[in-house]
C-alpha positions in Angstrom: 296.3 -26.2 -30.3 294.5 -23.0 -31.7 294.2 -23.5 -35.6 295.8 -20.0 -36.2 299.0 -21.3 -34.5 299.4 -23.7 -37.3 301.5 -23.2 -40.4 301.7 -25.0 -43.8 304.9 -26.8 -44.8 306.3 -28.7 -47.6 309.6 -30.7 -47.0 311.7 -32.9 -49.1 313.5 -35.5 -46.9 315.9 -38.2 -47.9 314.5 -41.6 -47.2 317.7 -42.4 -45.3 316.3 -39.9 -42.7 312.6 -41.3 -42.6 312.7 -40.9 -38.8 312.4 -37.1 -39.3 309.1 -37.8 -41.2 307.9 -40.1 -38.7 308.3 -37.2 -36.2 306.0 -35.1 -38.4 303.6 -37.8 -38.4 303.3 -37.5 -34.6 303.1 -33.7 -34.4 301.5 -32.5 -37.7 298.6 -32.9 -39.8 299.8 -34.5 -43.0 297.9 -33.7 -46.2 300.1 -35.4 -48.7 303.2 -37.6 -48.7 304.7 -38.4 -52.0 307.8 -40.8 -52.6 310.1 -40.4 -55.4 313.5 -42.0 -55.6 315.3 -41.7 -52.5 313.2 -38.8 -51.2 309.8 -38.2 -49.7 307.9 -35.0 -49.9 305.6 -34.3 -47.1 303.0 -31.6 -47.0 300.8 -30.5 -44.2 300.4 -28.1 -41.3 302.0 -28.0 -37.9 302.3 -25.7 -35.1 305.1 -23.0 -35.3 307.0 -24.4 -32.3 307.1 -27.9 -33.8 307.9 -26.4 -37.4 310.9 -24.7 -35.6 311.9 -28.1 -34.0 311.6 -29.9 -37.1 313.5 -27.5 -39.1 316.3 -27.8 -36.6 316.2 -31.6 -37.1 316.2 -31.2 -41.0 319.3 -28.7 -40.8 321.2 -31.3 -38.9 320.6 -33.9 -41.6 320.8 -31.5 -44.5 323.3 -28.9 -43.9 322.9 -25.8 -46.2 325.7 -25.6 -48.7 327.9 -22.7 -48.2 328.9 -20.7 -51.4 
């Protein structure tokens, strides 16, 4: 991949869905991973296509609250 195709990210993921974080480890460059309570914050960079794929996965496990 060309470096310009990469975007930075920071995600807060529940530990109960750590498989999603494991997916990021496979497809992204992880700069920082911080565990706190029942969540992990992951920061790094990833291709735009993989970011979109991951955000779809994240939306399924963390639905946006309707107000």
